[in-house]
FIDOZA-841316 format. One record per residue (C-alpha): residue number from 1; residue in one letter; x, y, z. Coordinates in steps of 0.5 Angstrom, whole numbers, plus 500, padded with zeros to 3 digits. Layout:
<sites>
SITE   seq   type    xx    yy    zz
SITE   NUM      A     X     Y     Z
...
</sites>
This chain:
<sites>
SITE   seq   type    xx    yy    zz
SITE     1      M   026   639   794
SITE     2      M   028   644   787
SITE     3      A   033   648   792
SITE     4      G   036   641   795
SITE     5      K   037   639   787
SITE     6      F   039   645   785
SITE     7      G   045   645   791
SITE     8      I   048   638   789
SITE     9      S   047   640   782
SITE    10      C   052   646   783
SITE    11      A   057   642   788
SITE    12      L   056   636   783
SITE    13      F   058   641   777
SITE    14      A   063   645   782
SITE    15      S   066   638   784
SITE    16      I   068   636   777
SITE    17      F   070   643   775
SITE    18      T   076   643   780
SITE    19      A   077   636   778
SITE    20      Q   078   638   771
SITE    21      L   083   644   774
SITE    22      Q   087   640   778
SITE    23      A   088   635   772
SITE    24      A   091   640   768
SITE    25      D   098   640   771
SITE    26      K   098   633   770
SITE    27      A   101   631   763
SITE    28      T   103   624   761
SITE    29      I   108   624   755
SITE    30      E   112   618   750
SITE    31      S   117   618   757
SITE    32      G   113   619   763
SITE    33      A   107   622   767
SITE    34      L   109   630   768
SITE    35      Q   106   634   775
SITE    36      G   106   641   774
SITE    37      V   105   647   776
SITE    38      T   098   652   777
SITE    39      Q   099   660   778
SITE    40      D   094   665   776
SITE    41      S   090   662   771
SITE    42      V   097   658   768
SITE    43      V   099   651   769
SITE    44      S   107   652   767
SITE    45      F   112   644   766
SITE    46      K   120   646   767
SITE    47      G   126   642   765
SITE    48      I   122   636   762
SITE    49      P   127   632   758
SITE    50      F   127   632   750
SITE    51      A   133   628   749
SITE    52      A   138   624   752
SITE    53      P   144   629   756
SITE    54      P   150   630   750
SITE    55      I   155   628   755
SITE    56      D   160   622   756
SITE    57      N   160   619   749
SITE    58      L   154   623   746
SITE    59      R   158   629   745
SITE    60      W   158   631   738
SITE    61      K   152   626   737
SITE    62      A   145   627   734
SITE    63      P   141   627   740
SITE    64      Q   138   621   742
SITE    65      P   131   619   745
SITE    66      A   130   622   752
SITE    67      A   130   616   758
SITE    68      H   123   613   760
SITE    69      W   121   615   767
SITE    70      S   117   611   773
SITE    71      G   113   615   777
SITE    72      V   111   621   777
SITE    73      R   117   626   774
SITE    74      H   116   633   778
SITE    75      A   117   639   773
SITE    76      D   117   645   777
SITE    77      Q   124   646   775
SITE    78      Y   128   649   770
SITE    79      G   133   645   768
SITE    80      H   141   646   767
SITE    81      D   142   651   760
SITE    82      C   147   649   756
SITE    83      M   155   650   757
SITE    84      Q   156   656   756
SITE    85      L   161   663   758
SITE    86      P   155   667   760
SITE    87      F   156   674   757
SITE    88      P   157   680   762
SITE    89      G   151   685   762
SITE    90      D   146   680   758
SITE    91      A   139   683   758
SITE    92      A   136   676   760
SITE    93      P   142   672   765
SITE    94      L   141   666   766
SITE    95      G   137   662   772
SITE    96      T   140   656   772
SITE    97      P   148   654   772
SITE    98      P   150   652   765
SITE    99      A   152   644   764
SITE   100      E   153   639   758
SITE   101      D   146   636   761
SITE   102      C   141   641   758
SITE   103      L   137   638   752
SITE   104      V   130   641   757
SITE   105      L   124   644   754
SITE   106      N   119   648   759
SITE   107      V   111   648   757
SITE   108      W   105   654   759
SITE   109      A   099   653   757
SITE   110      P   092   655   760
SITE   111      A   090   652   766
SITE   112      A   082   651   764
SITE   113      P   080   646   761
SITE   114      T   078   647   753
SITE   115      S   075   642   748
SITE   116      A   079   645   743
SITE   117      K   086   643   741
SITE   118      L   091   650   742
SITE   119      P   095   653   736
SITE   120      V   102   653   739
SITE   121      M   109   657   740
SITE   122      V   116   654   740
SITE   123      W   121   659   742
SITE   124      I   128   659   740
SITE   125      Y   133   664   743
SITE   126      G   138   668   741
SITE   127      G   146   669   744
SITE   128      G   150   668   736
SITE   129      Y   150   661   738
SITE   130      V   155   661   744
SITE   131      N   150   665   749
SITE   132      G   143   664   751
SITE   133      G   138   659   755
SITE   134      S   131   658   756
SITE   135      S   131   660   764
SITE   136      P   131   667   763
SITE   137      S   125   670   767
SITE   138      V   123   676   760
SITE   139      Y   122   669   755
SITE   140      E   117   666   761
SITE   141      G   111   664   758
SITE   142      S   105   666   762
SITE   143      Q   102   671   757
SITE   144      F   101   667   751
SITE   145      A   099   661   755
SITE   146      K   094   667   757
SITE   147      Q   092   669   750
SITE   148      G   090   662   750
SITE   149      V   096   659   747
SITE   150      I   100   653   749
SITE   151      F   108   656   749
SITE   152      V   114   652   749
SITE   153      S   121   654   750
SITE   154      F   128   649   749
SITE   155      N   135   649   749
SITE   156      Y   140   647   744
SITE   157      R   148   646   745
SITE   158      L   151   652   744
SITE   159      G   158   653   741
SITE   160      R   164   648   739
SITE   161      F   159   644   743
SITE   162      G   152   646   738
SITE   163      F   158   647   732
SITE   164      F   164   643   731
SITE   165      A   166   638   726
SITE   166      H   172   634   725
SITE   167      P   174   629   719
SITE   168      D   174   623   725
SITE   169      L   166   626   727
SITE   170      T   165   625   720
SITE   171      N   167   619   719
SITE   172      E   164   617   725
SITE   173      A   157   619   723
SITE   174      G   157   615   717
SITE   175      S   151   617   712
SITE   176      G   148   621   718
SITE   177      P   148   629   720
SITE   178      T   154   632   723
SITE   179      G   157   638   725
SITE   180      N   151   642   726
SITE   181      F   148   640   733
SITE   182      A   144   646   735
SITE   183      F   139   645   729
SITE   184      M   139   637   730
SITE   185      D   137   639   738
SITE   186      Q   132   644   735
SITE   187      I   129   639   730
SITE   188      A   129   634   736
SITE   189      A   123   639   740
SITE   190      L   120   639   734
SITE   191      K   119   633   734
SITE   192      W   118   632   740
SITE   193      V   113   637   740
SITE   194      Q   109   634   735
SITE   195      H   108   627   738
SITE   196      N   108   630   745
SITE   197      I   104   637   746
SITE   198      A   096   634   744
SITE   199      A   098   631   752
SITE   200      F   098   639   753
SITE   201      G   092   641   749
SITE   202      G   095   643   743
SITE   203      D   095   642   737
SITE   204      P   101   639   732
SITE   205      H   098   641   727
SITE   206      Q   097   649   728
SITE   207      V   106   650   731
SITE   208      T   108   657   730
SITE   209      L   116   656   730
SITE   210      F   119   664   733
SITE   211      G   125   666   736
SITE   212      E   130   672   735
SITE   213      S   137   674   734
SITE   214      A   141   667   733
SITE   215      G   134   665   735
SITE   216      G   132   668   728
SITE   217      G   137   665   724
SITE   218      S   135   659   726
SITE   219      V   128   660   724
SITE   220      L   130   661   718
SITE   221      T   134   655   717
SITE   222      M   129   651   720
SITE   223      M   124   654   714
SITE   224      T   130   653   709
SITE   225      S   133   645   711
SITE   226      P   130   639   708
SITE   227      L   130   636   715
SITE   228      A   126   640   719
SITE   229      R   120   640   713
SITE   230      G   113   639   716
SITE   231      L   114   640   724
SITE   232      F   111   647   723
SITE   233      Q   107   651   719
SITE   234      R   108   659   721
SITE   235      A   113   663   722
SITE   236      I   116   668   726
SITE   237      I   123   672   726
SITE   238      E   126   678   730
SITE   239      S   132   681   728
SITE   240      G   134   674   724
SITE   241      G   137   676   718
SITE   242      G   136   673   712
SITE   243      R   142   675   707
SITE   244      D   148   672   707
SITE   245      G   153   677   711
SITE   246      L   158   676   716
SITE   247      G   163   671   711
SITE   248      G   157   666   710
SITE   249      M   157   659   713
SITE   250      P   163   655   712
SITE   251      N   162   648   708
SITE   252      L   164   642   712
SITE   253      S   168   638   710
SITE   254      T   172   643   703
SITE   255      P   174   650   704
SITE   256      A   169   655   701
SITE   257      A   169   659   693
SITE   258      N   172   665   697
SITE   259      G   177   661   700
SITE   260      K   174   661   708
SITE   261      P   177   654   711
SITE   262      S   172   648   712
SITE   263      A   169   647   719
SITE   264      E   173   640   720
SITE   265      S   180   644   719
SITE   266      D   177   649   725
SITE   267      G   175   643   729
SITE   268      V   183   640   727
SITE   269      N   185   647   729
SITE   270      F   182   646   737
SITE   271      A   184   640   737
SITE   272      K   191   642   737
SITE   273      S   190   647   741
SITE   274      K   189   641   746
SITE   275      G   195   638   745
SITE   276      I   192   633   741
SITE   277      T   194   631   735
SITE   278      A   192   623   734
SITE   279      T   187   621   728
SITE   280      G   181   616   728
SITE   281      A   177   614   734
SITE   282      A   183   616   739
SITE   283      A   183   624   737
SITE   284      I   175   623   739
SITE   285      E   175   620   744
SITE   286      A   181   626   747
SITE   287      L   176   630   745
SITE   288      R   170   628   748
SITE   289      K   174   627   755
SITE   290      L   176   634   755
SITE   291      P   173   638   760
SITE   292      A   166   642   759
SITE   293      D   169   649   760
SITE   294      Q   176   646   757
SITE   295      I   172   646   750
SITE   296      V   168   653   752
SITE   297      D   175   656   752
SITE   298      G   173   662   754
SITE   299      L   168   663   747
SITE   300      N   162   667   748
SITE   301      M   159   673   745
SITE   302      A   165   678   746
SITE   303      S   169   673   744
SITE   304      M   166   670   739
SITE   305      F   170   674   733
SITE   306      Q   177   672   736
SITE   307      A   175   665   736
SITE   308      A   175   665   727
SITE   309      T   179   659   727
SITE   310      T   177   654   732
SITE   311      Y   170   655   731
SITE   312      P   166   655   725
SITE   313      G   159   657   727
SITE   314      P   153   655   723
SITE   315      M   156   650   716
SITE   316      I   153   647   710
SITE   317      D   154   640   711
SITE   318      G   150   636   705
SITE   319      K   145   634   709
SITE   320      L   141   638   715
SITE   321      I   143   645   711
SITE   322      L   144   645   703
SITE   323      E   145   652   702
SITE   324      T   144   658   705
SITE   325      P   137   661   708
SITE   326      Q   138   667   702
SITE   327      Q   139   663   697
SITE   328      A   134   657   699
SITE   329      F   130   663   698
SITE   330      L   132   666   692
SITE   331      D   131   659   689
SITE   332      G   124   657   691
SITE   333      H   127   651   696
SITE   334      A   124   655   702
SITE   335      M   118   652   706
SITE   336      K   112   656   704
SITE   337      I   108   659   711
SITE   338      P   105   665   713
SITE   339      T   111   669   716
SITE   340      M   112   675   721
SITE   341      I   118   678   720
SITE   342      G   122   685   722
SITE   343      A   128   688   726
SITE   344      N   129   694   731
SITE   345      S   130   702   729
SITE   346      M   137   701   733
SITE   347      D   138   694   731
SITE   348      I   145   691   731
SITE   349      G   151   691   727
SITE   350      F   158   691   726
SITE   351      S   162   697   723
SITE   352      F   170   698   723
SITE   353      A   171   703   718
SITE   354      K   176   709   722
SITE   355      S   173   714   716
SITE   356      M   168   716   713
SITE   357      D   170   715   706
SITE   358      E   172   707   708
SITE   359      V   163   708   711
SITE   360      M   161   710   705
SITE   361      A   166   705   700
SITE   362      P   162   700   700
SITE   363      F   156   703   697
SITE   364      G   161   704   689
SITE   365      A   158   708   685
SITE   366      N   153   709   689
SITE   367      K   157   713   695
SITE   368      D   154   720   695
SITE   369      K   146   717   694
SITE   370      A   148   713   701
SITE   371      A   152   720   704
SITE   372      A   146   723   703
SITE   373      A   141   718   706
SITE   374      Y   145   717   712
SITE   375      N   149   723   713
SITE   376      P   145   729   711
SITE   377      Q   148   733   716
SITE   378      N   155   732   714
SITE   379      S   156   729   721
SITE   380      T   163   727   723
SITE   381      D   160   721   727
SITE   382      V   164   716   723
SITE   383      R   162   710   728
SITE   384      A   154   712   728
SITE   385      I   153   711   722
SITE   386      G   158   706   721
SITE   387      S   153   702   726
SITE   388      T   147   705   723
SITE   389      I   148   702   715
SITE   390      A   152   695   718
SITE   391      A   144   694   722
SITE   392      D   141   696   716
SITE   393      Q   145   691   712
SITE   394      L   145   685   718
SITE   395      M   138   686   720
SITE   396      V   133   691   717
SITE   397      E   134   690   709
SITE   398      P   134   682   710
SITE   399      A   127   683   714
SITE   400      R   125   686   707
SITE   401      F   128   681   703
SITE   402      V   125   676   707
SITE   403      A   119   679   708
SITE   404      Q   119   679   699
SITE   405      Q   120   673   698
SITE   406      V   114   670   702
SITE   407      A   109   675   699
SITE   408      A   112   673   692
SITE   409      S   112   666   694
SITE   410      G   104   667   696
SITE   411      Q   104   668   703
SITE   412      P   103   671   707
SITE   413      S   107   675   709
SITE   414      Y   107   681   716
SITE   415      E   114   686   716
SITE   416      Y   115   690   722
SITE   417      R   119   696   726
SITE   418      F   120   695   733
SITE   419      S   122   703   735
SITE   420      Y   118   703   741
SITE   421      V   123   705   746
SITE   422      A   122   704   755
SITE   423      V   120   711   758
SITE   424      S   125   710   763
SITE   425      M   130   710   757
SITE   426      R   128   714   753
SITE   427      K   135   720   754
SITE   428      Q   139   713   753
SITE   429      W   137   709   747
SITE   430      P   135   715   741
SITE   431      G   133   708   738
SITE   432      A   130   700   741
SITE   433      P   136   697   741
SITE   434      H   137   690   738
SITE   435      A   134   684   743
SITE   436      T   129   690   747
SITE   437      E   122   688   743
SITE   438      I   123   682   747
SITE   439      P   120   684   753
SITE   440      Y   114   687   749
SITE   441      V   113   680   745
SITE   442      F   112   676   752
SITE   443      D   110   682   756
SITE   444      T   114   681   761
SITE   445      V   117   688   761
SITE   446      K   116   688   770
SITE   447      A   120   683   770
SITE   448      R   125   687   765
SITE   449      Y   125   694   767
SITE   450      A   122   693   775
SITE   451      A   121   699   778
SITE   452      D   123   704   772
SITE   453      L   116   701   769
SITE   454      D   111   705   765
SITE   455      P   104   704   764
SITE   456      T   105   706   757
SITE   457      D   111   700   758
SITE   458      E   105   695   759
SITE   459      T   101   698   754
SITE   460      D   106   697   748
SITE   461      A   107   690   751
SITE   462      R   100   689   751
SITE   463      A   099   690   744
SITE   464      A   106   687   742
SITE   465      N   104   679   746
SITE   466      T   097   680   743
SITE   467      Y   099   680   735
SITE   468      W   104   675   736
SITE   469      A   099   671   740
SITE   470      D   093   672   734
SITE   471      F   098   671   728
SITE   472      A   100   664   731
SITE   473      K   092   663   732
SITE   474      T   090   664   725
SITE   475      G   097   665   721
SITE   476      D   094   673   721
SITE   477      P   096   678   727
SITE   478      N   089   682   725
SITE   479      N   085   679   729
SITE   480      S   084   684   735
SITE   481      S   082   691   735
SITE   482      L   088   693   735
SITE   483      P   090   698   729
SITE   484      K   090   694   722
SITE   485      W   097   691   720
SITE   486      P   097   691   712
SITE   487      K   100   684   710
SITE   488      Y   107   686   705
SITE   489      S   107   687   698
SITE   490      A   113   690   695
SITE   491      T   109   695   690
SITE   492      S   107   699   697
SITE   493      D   113   697   702
SITE   494      T   108   698   708
SITE   495      L   111   695   715
SITE   496      L   108   696   722
SITE   497      N   112   700   726
SITE   498      F   111   700   733
SITE   499      T   113   707   736
SITE   500      T   112   711   742
SITE   501      T   105   713   740
SITE   502      G   103   705   738
SITE   503      P   103   701   733
SITE   504      V   102   705   726
SITE   505      A   102   701   720
SITE   506      T   106   706   714
SITE   507      P   110   705   709
SITE   508      D   117   704   710
SITE   509      P   120   712   711
SITE   510      W   127   708   711
SITE   511      K   126   706   703
SITE   512      S   130   709   699
SITE   513      R   137   708   704
SITE   514      L   135   700   704
SITE   515      D   134   700   696
SITE   516      L   142   701   697
SITE   517      I   143   697   701
SITE   518      E   139   691   696
SITE   519      A   144   694   690
SITE   520      R   149   693   694
SITE   521      A   147   686   697
SITE   522      T   145   684   689
SITE   523      H   151   687   685
SITE   524      P   157   687   691
</sites>
């Protein structure tokens, strides 16, 4: 009899547990009911609209609420990535055809039920604000979910769809923000998380925003925008800069102090290039009727510098962006939250110098010190040394700057340098190129390196993924048996270096050369 009761109890428990597990792939949000997909202890929901499609009359408007639906929406496929001209050779190729109807997001969560609300990580992809999307396999969020984190990725408008200004659009917007539509999309996605993530088991008060390259720059913008206050509690910036660089941001309506044209004048130039000379509502109507590929007009990572007079990029609009992130940090206006930040050992930079004298000239009185720091062997490889200096200026020293500012504000600050190179690439890469940390952070190295994958690559990926997830859980990456990652201090200048032999905490070996870059940034 006892055995029979025990058997019935086990069967009852099993049925309840199975029902809970099955329920994990269903969620009801503000817009309606969703059916996800469970695989390998993780449930995913893809292609969820977080805003209305920004098409027709909604092109170049702030994101509008997503429409409600009846019945159950199957969330088993990525939605379109945003309209763009894909970049040849992209290490994170898109998984969907680009289109303007693209304001969707994706959620990964542990399938096993839990009584506690889980921390949330929200990812912003890079691509120079002109390329990228949430569908690439390298951004798949399962490994974060297996770490007990709810992972969210989303799309935001790119190129001239994401950053575009025109005097008549400014008039149309009235008192509302305009121009930085990509950042408006990012804020809309963060607000969606606040309103809906509990339906997936997530805690809206434990949100970590992280991104790489333009995505890292976006995190900095969110940290310094008054319209993003309170929407996240922790930040991770991967190769996202932090200093004013590449000419700085244009102003929305007036030329910048350095003579840079306004974003509106770029928009007028673009309209004229399409034969649109009208003003007022007629101009905006004509621009909105242009086919999407004419708005792209060949713009991508390979051509963006050639589009300088018709594409403004991020701009100071006076509402969403009041100042550059660098100025916001210096003036104490940035969000004071725990932050992780770093760059790669062979990160990206742009040098157009034709001689070693041109390379060293910007260091002024410090040019001899710079030559000793960057060219101790008296090499004649102008391109290599120029690129190293440019990467330090664009990515490496700015990461240290932000780490210093966060620490000075009294918040936990953690700096890293990613120097790990995949075993299969060590003969080709003397250091870790821009963006190569991503498959390690996501622990998706199998998708990136496939048959060339080495067990050492997998070990480093598990470590990086664990540090990132642990930081999302507590604001401190030191919650596992991995080597300790010390808080950043300007006195010790210690960072965590992801080397080919594993993570190592060390005083920054590049301190002397980064001090020279800092001197250039503070006394140009």
